[in-house]
C-alpha positions as CSV (number, residue, x, y, z in Angstrom):
1,M,-13.1,-19.1,-64.6
2,L,-13.2,-19.5,-60.7
3,E,-13.5,-22.9,-59.4
4,A,-16.4,-23.6,-56.7
5,H,-16.5,-25.2,-53.6
6,S,-18.9,-27.8,-52.8
7,G,-21.6,-26.3,-50.5
8,K,-25.1,-24.5,-50.5
9,R,-25.2,-21.1,-52.1
10,C,-25.8,-18.3,-49.5
11,T,-28.2,-15.9,-49.0
12,V,-26.3,-13.1,-48.3
13,L,-22.9,-12.2,-50.2
14,R,-20.4,-10.7,-48.2
15,V,-17.6,-8.5,-49.5
16,A,-14.8,-7.1,-47.8
17,V,-13.3,-3.6,-49.4
18,V,-10.1,-2.5,-48.0
19,G,-9.5,1.1,-48.2
20,S,-11.9,4.2,-47.6
21,G,-10.7,6.5,-49.9
22,P,-12.6,7.1,-53.6
23,S,-11.9,4.0,-54.9
24,G,-13.1,2.0,-52.3
25,V,-16.2,3.9,-51.5
26,Y,-16.9,3.7,-55.3
27,T,-16.4,-0.1,-55.2
28,A,-19.1,-0.1,-52.2
29,Q,-21.3,2.1,-53.9
30,C,-21.4,-0.2,-57.0
31,L,-21.9,-3.3,-55.2
32,V,-24.9,-2.2,-53.1
33,Q,-26.6,-0.2,-56.3
34,Q,-26.6,-3.0,-58.8
35,S,-29.3,-5.5,-58.8
36,R,-27.7,-8.8,-60.3
37,V,-26.9,-10.0,-56.7
38,P,-29.8,-8.4,-54.7
39,D,-28.1,-8.8,-51.4
40,V,-24.8,-7.9,-50.9
41,R,-23.4,-6.6,-47.3
42,V,-20.1,-4.8,-47.4
43,D,-17.5,-4.1,-44.8
44,V,-15.2,-1.2,-45.7
45,L,-12.1,-1.8,-43.8
46,D,-9.5,1.0,-43.2
47,R,-6.0,1.1,-41.4
48,L,-7.2,4.8,-39.8
49,P,-9.9,5.4,-37.9
50,C,-11.3,7.8,-40.0
51,P,-12.6,7.4,-43.7
52,Y,-11.9,9.2,-47.0
53,G,-8.5,8.5,-47.5
54,L,-6.6,11.3,-49.7
55,V,-9.9,12.9,-49.9
56,R,-9.3,13.8,-45.9
57,Y,-5.7,13.6,-46.0
58,G,-4.0,14.5,-49.5
59,V,-6.3,17.2,-50.8
60,A,-5.2,20.7,-50.0
61,P,-7.0,22.4,-46.9
62,D,-7.8,25.5,-49.0
63,H,-9.5,23.3,-51.9
64,E,-12.9,23.4,-50.1
65,K,-14.9,22.4,-52.9
66,I,-12.8,19.7,-53.9
67,K,-12.8,18.2,-49.9
68,S,-16.7,18.6,-50.0
69,L,-16.4,15.4,-52.0
70,Q,-16.5,13.9,-48.3
71,N,-20.3,14.6,-48.0
72,S,-20.9,12.6,-51.0
73,L,-18.6,9.5,-49.6
74,R,-20.1,10.0,-46.5
75,T,-23.8,9.4,-47.9
76,V,-22.3,6.3,-49.4
77,L,-20.6,4.9,-46.5
78,E,-24.1,5.8,-44.4
79,H,-25.9,2.8,-46.4
80,E,-27.9,0.5,-44.4
81,R,-25.9,-2.4,-46.5
82,I,-22.2,-1.0,-45.9
83,T,-20.5,-0.9,-42.4
84,F,-17.3,1.0,-42.2
85,L,-14.6,0.0,-40.1
86,G,-11.6,1.7,-39.1
87,N,-8.8,1.1,-37.1
88,V,-8.5,-2.5,-38.8
89,Q,-4.6,-3.2,-40.2
90,V,-4.7,-5.4,-42.9
91,G,-1.4,-7.1,-43.8
92,G,1.8,-6.9,-41.5
93,E,1.0,-7.7,-37.9
94,G,-2.7,-7.4,-39.0
95,L,-5.1,-9.5,-40.8
96,T,-3.6,-11.4,-43.5
97,P,-5.4,-12.0,-47.2
98,D,-5.8,-15.6,-45.8
99,R,-7.8,-14.7,-42.9
100,L,-9.9,-11.9,-44.8
101,G,-10.8,-14.9,-47.2
102,E,-12.0,-16.9,-44.4
103,L,-14.2,-13.9,-43.5
104,Y,-15.8,-12.7,-46.4
105,H,-17.0,-14.2,-49.9
106,A,-14.9,-11.7,-51.8
107,V,-12.0,-9.3,-50.6
108,V,-11.5,-5.9,-53.2
109,Y,-8.3,-4.0,-52.2
110,C,-8.5,-0.3,-52.8
111,V,-5.3,0.5,-50.9
112,G,-4.1,2.9,-53.3
113,A,-0.2,3.8,-54.1
114,A,1.0,4.5,-50.6
115,T,4.5,6.3,-51.1
116,D,6.6,8.7,-53.3
117,R,8.9,8.0,-56.1
118,A,12.4,8.7,-55.2
119,L,14.8,10.9,-57.4
120,G,17.7,8.5,-56.9
121,V,20.4,11.1,-56.8
122,P,23.2,11.7,-54.3
123,G,21.8,13.6,-50.9
124,E,18.7,12.6,-51.2
125,D,18.6,11.3,-47.9
126,L,20.1,14.4,-46.2
127,P,18.1,16.0,-43.5
128,G,15.9,18.8,-45.1
129,S,15.1,16.4,-47.8
130,H,11.5,15.4,-47.7
131,S,8.7,13.9,-50.1
132,A,6.0,16.1,-50.9
133,T,4.0,12.9,-49.5
134,E,5.6,13.7,-46.2
135,F,4.9,17.0,-46.3
136,V,1.1,17.3,-47.2
137,S,0.6,14.4,-44.3
138,W,1.8,17.1,-42.1
139,Y,-0.4,20.1,-42.8
140,S,-3.3,17.4,-43.6
141,A,-2.9,15.8,-39.9
142,H,-1.9,12.6,-40.9
143,P,-1.9,10.4,-37.4
144,D,1.7,9.1,-39.1
145,S,3.4,12.5,-39.8
146,A,6.3,13.3,-37.6
147,A,5.4,16.9,-36.9
148,E,9.2,18.2,-36.0
149,H,10.0,17.8,-39.4
150,F,9.0,21.2,-40.8
151,A,9.6,23.7,-38.4
152,L,10.1,26.0,-41.5
153,Q,12.8,27.8,-40.5
154,A,14.4,27.8,-44.0
155,R,14.3,30.7,-46.5
156,S,14.3,29.2,-49.9
157,V,12.6,25.8,-50.7
158,V,13.1,24.0,-53.9
159,V,10.1,21.9,-54.8
160,I,11.0,18.9,-57.4
161,G,8.1,18.4,-59.8
162,V,5.7,20.4,-61.7
163,G,2.2,18.4,-61.2
164,N,-0.9,19.4,-59.0
165,V,0.9,18.1,-55.8
166,A,4.1,20.0,-56.4
167,V,1.7,23.1,-57.0
168,D,-0.3,22.6,-53.9
169,V,2.7,22.3,-51.9
170,A,4.1,25.6,-53.0
171,R,1.0,27.3,-52.7
172,I,0.5,26.0,-49.3
173,L,4.4,27.6,-48.6
174,A,3.3,30.9,-49.9
175,R,0.1,31.3,-48.4
176,S,-0.1,33.5,-44.7
177,A,-1.0,31.6,-41.7
178,E,-3.9,33.8,-41.5
179,E,-5.4,32.6,-45.1
180,L,-5.2,29.1,-43.8
181,R,-6.4,29.8,-40.5
182,P,-10.5,28.9,-41.7
183,T,-9.2,25.6,-42.5
184,D,-9.2,22.3,-40.9
185,V,-5.4,22.7,-40.9
186,P,-4.3,21.2,-37.2
187,H,-2.9,23.6,-35.1
188,P,1.0,22.8,-34.4
189,A,1.2,22.9,-38.5
190,L,-0.4,26.4,-38.3
191,G,1.5,27.7,-35.5
192,A,4.6,26.3,-37.7
193,L,3.5,28.5,-41.1
194,A,2.6,31.3,-38.9
195,G,6.6,31.2,-38.0
196,S,7.9,30.5,-41.3
197,R,10.8,32.2,-42.7
198,V,10.2,31.0,-46.3
199,R,10.5,33.7,-48.9
200,E,11.3,31.7,-52.0
201,V,10.0,28.8,-53.3
202,H,11.6,27.3,-56.2
203,M,9.4,24.8,-58.2
204,A,11.4,22.8,-61.0
205,G,10.9,20.3,-63.8
206,R,12.8,18.3,-66.1
207,R,10.9,19.5,-69.0
208,G,9.4,22.1,-70.6
209,P,5.7,24.1,-69.6
210,S,3.9,22.2,-72.1
211,Q,4.7,19.0,-70.9
212,A,3.8,19.9,-67.0
213,R,1.2,17.8,-65.3
214,F,-0.7,20.8,-63.5
215,T,-4.0,21.6,-64.3
216,T,-4.9,25.1,-65.3
217,K,-6.8,25.9,-62.5
218,E,-4.2,24.8,-60.1
219,L,-1.8,27.0,-61.7
220,R,-3.9,30.1,-62.0
221,E,-4.2,29.7,-58.1
222,L,-0.7,30.6,-57.8
223,G,-1.2,33.8,-59.3
224,G,-4.1,34.9,-57.7
225,L,-1.9,34.6,-53.6
226,P,-2.2,37.8,-51.1
227,G,1.5,38.7,-50.7
228,A,2.8,36.6,-53.3
229,R,4.0,36.7,-56.8
230,V,5.1,34.6,-59.1
231,V,8.1,34.8,-61.5
232,V,8.6,33.1,-65.0
233,D,11.9,33.1,-67.1
234,S,10.8,33.7,-70.7
235,A,13.8,32.6,-72.1
236,E,13.2,29.5,-70.5
237,L,9.8,29.0,-71.6
238,A,10.8,29.9,-75.1
239,R,12.9,26.7,-75.3
240,D,9.7,24.7,-75.3
241,P,9.2,24.0,-79.4
242,A,5.4,24.1,-78.0
243,Y,5.7,27.6,-76.5
244,A,7.4,29.4,-79.0
245,S,5.2,28.1,-81.8
246,A,2.3,30.5,-83.1
247,G,1.9,31.5,-79.8
248,A,0.5,28.2,-78.9
249,S,-3.0,28.2,-80.8
250,A,-4.7,25.0,-81.4
251,D,-3.6,25.7,-85.1
252,S,0.1,25.5,-84.0
253,P,2.4,23.1,-85.7
254,V,3.1,21.5,-82.6
255,P,-0.2,20.0,-81.3
256,L,-1.1,20.3,-77.7
257,P,-3.8,18.9,-75.7
258,A,-6.3,21.7,-74.2
259,V,-4.8,22.1,-70.8
260,A,-1.6,22.2,-71.7
261,R,-2.5,25.1,-74.2
262,R,-3.8,26.7,-71.3
263,N,-1.4,26.3,-69.0
264,I,1.0,28.0,-71.4
265,E,-1.3,30.9,-72.3
266,V,-0.9,31.6,-68.3
267,L,2.9,31.3,-68.2
268,R,2.9,33.7,-71.4
269,G,1.1,36.1,-69.6
270,W,3.0,36.1,-66.5
271,A,6.1,36.5,-68.6
272,E,5.2,39.4,-70.3
273,E,3.5,41.2,-67.2
274,A,6.6,40.2,-64.8
275,A,3.9,39.1,-62.5
276,P,3.3,41.6,-60.3
277,A,2.2,40.4,-56.7
278,T,-1.4,40.8,-55.7
279,G,-0.6,42.3,-52.5
280,P,1.0,45.7,-51.9
281,D,4.0,44.2,-50.4
282,P,4.9,40.9,-51.6
283,V,6.3,38.7,-48.7
284,R,7.2,35.5,-51.0
285,T,7.9,34.9,-54.5
286,I,7.4,31.9,-56.5
287,H,9.7,30.5,-59.3
288,L,8.5,28.5,-62.0
289,R,11.2,26.8,-63.5
290,F,11.6,24.2,-66.6
291,F,13.9,22.3,-68.0
292,L,16.2,21.6,-65.1
293,R,16.9,17.8,-63.8
294,P,18.4,17.5,-60.3
295,V,21.4,15.7,-60.2
296,E,22.4,15.9,-56.4
297,L,21.1,17.6,-53.3
298,L,24.3,19.7,-51.7
299,E,25.2,19.4,-48.1
300,R,26.3,21.9,-45.5
301,D,26.8,21.4,-42.0
302,G,25.0,17.9,-42.3
303,R,21.9,19.7,-43.9
304,V,20.6,20.1,-47.4
305,A,21.6,23.3,-48.6
306,G,20.6,23.4,-52.2
307,V,19.9,21.5,-55.2
308,R,22.4,20.9,-58.4
309,F,20.4,20.6,-61.5
310,A,21.8,20.0,-65.3
311,R,20.0,22.1,-67.7
312,T,18.0,20.3,-70.5
313,V,16.7,20.9,-73.7
314,P,14.3,19.4,-76.0
315,D,16.0,16.3,-78.4
316,G,13.2,16.3,-80.8
317,G,11.5,13.6,-80.2
318,G,9.6,14.5,-77.4
319,G,12.1,13.8,-74.8
320,I,15.1,15.9,-73.2
321,Q,18.7,15.8,-73.3
322,D,21.3,17.8,-71.1
323,T,23.4,20.6,-72.2
324,G,26.5,20.0,-70.3
325,T,25.6,23.0,-68.1
326,Y,24.9,23.4,-64.4
327,E,22.7,25.4,-62.3
328,E,22.5,25.4,-58.6
329,I,20.0,26.8,-56.4
330,D,20.4,27.4,-52.9
331,A,17.8,25.6,-50.6
332,Q,17.1,24.7,-47.4
333,L,14.4,22.5,-47.5
334,V,13.8,20.4,-50.5
335,L,10.3,18.6,-51.1
336,R,10.3,15.9,-54.3
337,A,6.9,15.9,-55.9
338,V,7.5,13.5,-59.0
339,G,4.6,10.9,-58.5
340,Y,3.1,8.3,-56.3
341,R,4.3,4.5,-56.1
342,G,2.7,1.2,-54.9
343,L,3.6,-0.9,-52.2
344,P,3.5,-4.7,-51.8
345,L,0.7,-6.1,-49.0
346,P,2.0,-8.9,-47.7
347,G,0.1,-11.8,-48.8
348,L,-0.7,-10.4,-52.2
349,P,1.1,-10.9,-55.2
350,F,3.2,-7.7,-56.5
351,D,4.4,-6.7,-59.8
352,P,7.3,-4.2,-58.8
353,A,8.2,-2.8,-62.4
354,H,4.7,-0.8,-61.8
355,G,4.1,-0.7,-58.7
356,T,0.5,-2.5,-59.0
357,V,-1.0,-6.1,-58.1
358,P,-1.2,-8.1,-61.4
359,H,-4.9,-8.5,-62.3
360,L,-7.3,-9.2,-65.3
361,A,-10.0,-6.9,-65.1
362,G,-9.6,-5.9,-61.7
363,R,-9.2,-10.3,-60.7
364,V,-6.2,-10.5,-58.6
365,L,-3.9,-12.9,-60.8
366,R,-1.8,-15.5,-58.8
367,D,0.9,-16.9,-61.5
368,G,-1.1,-15.7,-64.0
369,V,-4.3,-17.7,-62.7
370,P,-7.1,-15.7,-61.5
371,S,-7.7,-15.7,-57.8
372,P,-11.0,-17.0,-56.5
373,G,-12.3,-14.0,-54.4
374,E,-9.4,-11.7,-54.6
375,Y,-9.8,-8.4,-56.5
376,V,-8.3,-4.7,-56.7
377,A,-9.7,-1.4,-57.7
378,G,-8.0,2.1,-57.6
379,W,-4.3,3.2,-57.7
380,I,-3.2,-0.2,-56.7
381,K,-4.8,-1.8,-59.9
382,R,-4.2,0.9,-62.6
383,G,-1.1,2.8,-60.8
384,P,-1.4,6.4,-59.7
385,T,-3.1,7.9,-62.9
386,G,-6.2,9.6,-63.5
387,V,-8.1,12.1,-61.1
388,I,-10.8,11.2,-58.3
389,G,-13.4,10.5,-60.8
390,S,-11.3,8.0,-62.8
391,N,-12.0,5.6,-60.1
392,R,-15.8,5.1,-60.7
393,S,-14.9,3.5,-63.6
394,C,-12.4,1.6,-62.7
395,A,-14.6,0.3,-59.6
396,K,-17.2,-0.4,-62.1
397,E,-15.2,-2.8,-64.3
398,T,-13.7,-4.8,-60.8
399,V,-17.4,-5.1,-59.3
400,A,-18.5,-6.4,-63.0
401,S,-15.9,-8.9,-62.7
402,L,-17.0,-9.7,-58.9
403,L,-20.8,-10.1,-60.0
404,D,-19.9,-12.1,-62.9
405,D,-18.0,-14.7,-60.0
406,A,-20.7,-14.1,-57.6
407,P,-22.3,-17.9,-58.1
408,L,-19.2,-19.3,-57.2
409,L,-18.4,-17.3,-54.7
410,E,-21.6,-17.8,-52.8
411,R,-20.6,-21.5,-52.5
412,R,-17.5,-20.4,-50.6
413,P,-17.2,-20.2,-46.6
414,A,-17.7,-17.0,-44.5
415,A,-17.9,-16.0,-41.4
416,P,-21.5,-15.1,-40.5
417,D,-20.3,-12.1,-38.6
418,P,-16.8,-11.2,-39.7
419,V,-16.8,-8.2,-37.3
420,A,-17.6,-10.4,-33.9
421,A,-14.6,-12.8,-35.5
422,M,-12.4,-9.6,-35.8
423,R,-12.9,-8.6,-32.0
424,A,-12.6,-12.2,-30.5
425,S,-9.0,-12.1,-32.1
426,G,-8.0,-8.8,-30.5
427,L,-9.0,-6.2,-33.1
428,R,-10.8,-3.0,-32.0
429,P,-12.4,-1.9,-35.0
430,V,-13.9,1.9,-35.0
431,E,-17.4,1.8,-36.6
432,W,-19.4,4.6,-38.3
433,D,-20.4,5.8,-34.6
434,G,-16.8,6.2,-33.2
435,W,-16.0,8.3,-36.7
436,Q,-18.8,10.7,-35.7
437,S,-17.2,11.2,-32.3
438,I,-13.6,11.8,-34.0
439,E,-16.0,14.5,-36.1
440,R,-17.8,15.9,-32.7
441,A,-14.4,16.1,-30.8
442,E,-12.5,18.0,-34.1
443,A,-15.6,20.3,-33.9
444,A,-15.0,21.2,-30.3
445,L,-11.3,21.5,-30.7
446,G,-11.7,24.0,-33.1
447,R,-14.2,25.9,-30.7
448,S,-11.7,26.1,-28.1
449,L,-9.4,27.5,-30.5
450,G,-11.7,30.0,-32.1
451,R,-12.1,28.4,-35.6
452,G,-14.0,25.8,-37.2
453,P,-13.3,22.2,-37.1
454,V,-9.4,21.2,-36.7
455,K,-8.5,17.7,-37.2
456,I,-6.7,15.8,-34.7
457,P,-3.1,14.9,-35.6
458,D,-2.2,12.0,-33.5
459,W,-3.2,8.4,-33.5
460,A,-3.8,8.5,-29.4
461,G,-6.2,11.6,-30.2
462,L,-8.0,10.1,-32.6
463,L,-8.7,7.1,-30.7
464,E,-9.5,8.2,-27.4
465,A,-12.3,10.6,-29.4
466,A,-13.4,7.6,-31.2
467,H,-14.1,5.7,-28.0
468,S,-15.0,8.7,-25.9
469,D,-18.8,8.1,-25.9
470,R,-18.1,4.3,-24.7
471,R,-17.0,5.2,-21.2
């Protein structure tokens, strides 16, 4: 399958894993916990000085149980045969895939889906129109985030999409700053949320409630927010055949997955009860809208002022069709949450139609042929699908392919000390003790603000903290 280079078999198989999110960490874990190749050393590389990927920079700050997954990922990254190397750029001005191939016997790319899908409608680039990814990065303290984007002076916000990211964004917009103060939201973002003038949040999807992608747990959380109420239009829900049929029971003529059935039950309850607020004086209203397809973002005074939607109805074949009627919703902030998409990594093949790297069971394909020593796992392999746990089986498949190839990989040349080679080329990796220094700095920052640990939101602050103990 892979052509071997001449030379003696090495005693240590050196593998680089690019990306320290769940897919990268699970890949590293599979490599060191197997017994087929006894001495595997794994370097986990990340562009950021902090590990954990979307668990740190994508999971909502008020979802502490999911964020606690960091503890499990930490245990893996502290394994004696795994080394974390942050602040290492791969591609662009950083290490090229060719150079990584010289340093390691094998490289597994777990770089995720780094950008969002566009709507492709007029006005999408107006000031005040952003991806949900940008908003999430802002309140998650991603160092690439531009904090000035979100002053939250808007009174009405439209969130386009009906998945879990859209629900997260709507929930954060509807929470008070005091509710978020115990979390690790960066202090500038907390201040902006405290001064928020948002009163109306409209979450809109082009299909019906039975086809929404949010989970029932996320959906129910909206109904439990203090000081907020959820409004659902029962007539709009009734356009969905699954909603209208037999109470959406398990023996409904329209078969439904269990999650969709539970979602409809929650929405039905809100529609029937008029969804009173849990607090005595609701400050914000969340409108859940369906069968609305965005066709244009409206402009006023050079900024976004609303969204024009085409009303849709089921087409009888599982899709939708336009009705020829339209609705406009005023909004001074529009956030699109319609999915993620992978970006090409210079030096690796890329399938633009699917936003993934072409592969066979995790082996990177170049011109349809497996490329020796190059592998993929996670979203860049399969697309942005599944939940965090889906990355385990994905990583196992890729690692199984790598281990099958190990007898040939071991004969490939590799650097005896890849980290020393990186430093010699001018890179300044942040190792595990540097990450621990960042954690201590974030704990100290939180104490100074009368809070728990608070994330450092900028590159300069993170790198200063990482190297503070070495001065």
